[in-house]
C-alpha positions as CSV (number, residue, x, y, z in Angstrom):
1,M,46.0,-67.9,35.8
2,K,42.9,-68.1,37.9
3,P,41.8,-64.8,39.5
4,I,42.3,-64.4,43.2
5,E,39.1,-64.5,45.2
6,I,38.9,-61.7,47.8
7,L,36.2,-61.4,50.5
8,L,35.8,-57.8,51.7
9,V,33.8,-57.6,55.0
10,E,32.9,-54.0,55.3
11,D,29.8,-52.0,56.3
12,N,30.9,-48.6,55.0
13,P,29.7,-48.2,51.3
14,G,32.3,-45.5,50.6
15,D,35.1,-47.8,51.7
16,V,33.7,-50.6,49.6
17,D,33.7,-48.4,46.5
18,L,37.3,-47.3,47.1
19,A,38.4,-50.9,47.6
20,L,36.7,-51.9,44.4
21,E,38.3,-49.0,42.5
22,A,41.8,-49.7,43.9
23,L,41.6,-53.5,43.2
24,A,40.1,-52.9,39.7
25,S,43.1,-50.9,38.7
26,G,45.6,-53.4,40.2
27,K,48.1,-55.7,38.7
28,V,46.5,-59.0,39.7
29,S,43.4,-60.4,38.3
30,N,40.9,-60.7,41.2
31,I,37.3,-61.1,42.0
32,L,36.1,-59.0,44.9
33,H,33.1,-60.3,46.9
34,H,31.5,-58.0,49.5
35,V,29.4,-58.6,52.6
36,G,28.3,-55.9,55.0
37,D,28.4,-57.6,58.3
38,G,30.0,-60.4,60.3
39,E,27.0,-62.8,60.1
40,L,26.9,-62.5,56.3
41,A,30.7,-63.1,56.3
42,M,30.4,-66.4,58.1
43,A,27.5,-67.4,55.9
44,F,29.6,-66.7,52.8
45,L,32.6,-68.5,54.2
46,R,30.5,-71.5,55.3
47,Q,28.6,-71.5,52.0
48,Q,25.2,-71.2,53.7
49,G,21.9,-69.9,52.5
50,K,22.2,-67.5,49.5
51,Y,25.9,-68.1,49.6
52,A,25.7,-71.9,49.0
53,S,27.7,-71.6,45.8
54,A,30.1,-68.9,47.0
55,P,33.8,-69.5,46.2
56,R,36.3,-70.0,49.0
57,P,38.3,-66.7,49.2
58,D,42.0,-66.7,48.9
59,L,42.2,-63.5,51.1
60,I,39.8,-61.8,53.6
61,L,39.8,-58.1,54.1
62,L,38.0,-57.6,57.5
63,D,36.7,-54.5,59.2
64,L,36.5,-54.7,62.9
65,N,33.5,-52.5,63.8
66,M,30.4,-53.8,62.1
67,P,26.8,-54.6,63.0
68,K,25.4,-57.9,64.0
69,K,28.8,-59.7,64.5
70,D,32.0,-57.6,64.7
71,G,35.3,-58.4,63.0
72,R,36.8,-59.7,66.2
73,E,34.2,-62.4,66.4
74,V,34.5,-63.2,62.7
75,L,38.3,-63.5,63.1
76,A,38.0,-65.8,66.1
77,E,35.5,-68.1,64.2
78,V,37.6,-68.2,61.1
79,K,40.8,-69.0,62.9
80,A,39.1,-71.7,65.0
81,D,37.6,-73.4,62.0
82,P,39.9,-76.1,60.5
83,D,38.4,-75.5,57.0
84,L,39.0,-71.7,57.1
85,K,41.9,-71.1,59.4
86,R,44.6,-70.9,56.6
87,I,42.8,-68.1,54.7
88,P,44.9,-65.0,55.4
89,V,42.9,-62.3,57.2
90,V,43.9,-58.7,56.8
91,I,42.4,-56.4,59.4
92,L,41.5,-53.1,57.6
93,T,39.9,-50.8,60.1
94,T,39.7,-47.2,61.4
95,S,40.8,-48.4,64.8
96,R,44.1,-47.3,66.1
97,A,43.5,-48.8,69.6
98,E,46.4,-50.8,71.0
99,E,43.8,-53.2,72.5
100,D,42.4,-54.0,69.0
101,I,45.9,-54.5,67.6
102,L,46.8,-56.9,70.4
103,K,43.5,-58.8,70.4
104,T,43.5,-59.3,66.6
105,Y,47.0,-60.6,66.6
106,N,46.2,-62.9,69.5
107,L,43.3,-64.2,67.4
108,H,45.9,-64.9,64.6
109,A,45.2,-62.0,62.2
110,N,47.8,-62.0,59.5
111,C,48.2,-58.2,59.6
112,F,46.5,-55.1,61.0
113,I,46.2,-52.0,58.9
114,T,44.5,-48.7,60.0
115,K,42.5,-47.2,57.2
116,P,43.7,-43.7,56.2
117,I,41.1,-41.0,56.2
118,D,42.5,-39.4,53.0
119,L,40.9,-41.0,49.9
120,H,44.1,-41.2,47.8
121,Q,45.9,-42.8,50.7
122,F,43.1,-45.3,51.2
123,I,43.5,-46.4,47.6
124,K,47.3,-46.6,48.0
125,V,46.9,-48.8,51.1
126,V,44.5,-51.2,49.3
127,Q,46.9,-51.4,46.3
128,A,49.8,-52.1,48.7
129,I,47.7,-54.9,50.2
130,E,47.2,-56.3,46.8
131,E,50.9,-55.9,45.9
132,F,52.0,-57.7,49.0
133,W,49.4,-60.4,49.5
134,L,48.7,-61.2,45.8
135,T,52.1,-60.8,44.2
136,I,54.8,-61.3,46.8
137,V,53.3,-63.7,49.3
138,K,52.6,-67.4,48.3
139,L,49.1,-68.1,49.4
140,P,48.0,-71.5,50.6
141,P,46.2,-73.6,48.0
142,N,42.6,-72.7,47.9
143,G,40.4,-75.4,49.5
144,E,43.3,-77.3,51.1
145,T,43.0,-78.0,54.9
């Protein structure tokens, strides 16, 4: 079976390392791609510049508070783009603000998860995301519009 392509959009190096660790020890074969801000995320998704040969992700893990272009802007662009809108977007953020929760669901996020501060809990959350999105849920065919 082909590995699941995951795009992690995250500017915190510690959270990137934890996500890598959690997904590496997971049940599903996956390839994790990482970008550190929203502009790079859109370049990756649109296969622009140095990302010209980037694969289309099966799942996006998106932080909200990032430099250059925040996660809300990325989410809005992804869900407005006919070629990208079916890619599930999981918001994975430190925010607990009701305004962020409402706004991201209004922008068609597939789910909103607040990152735990505890390292072991963070790993458990990422593994739960993997369990749900990569083993239970049927993802849309990659590349189909």
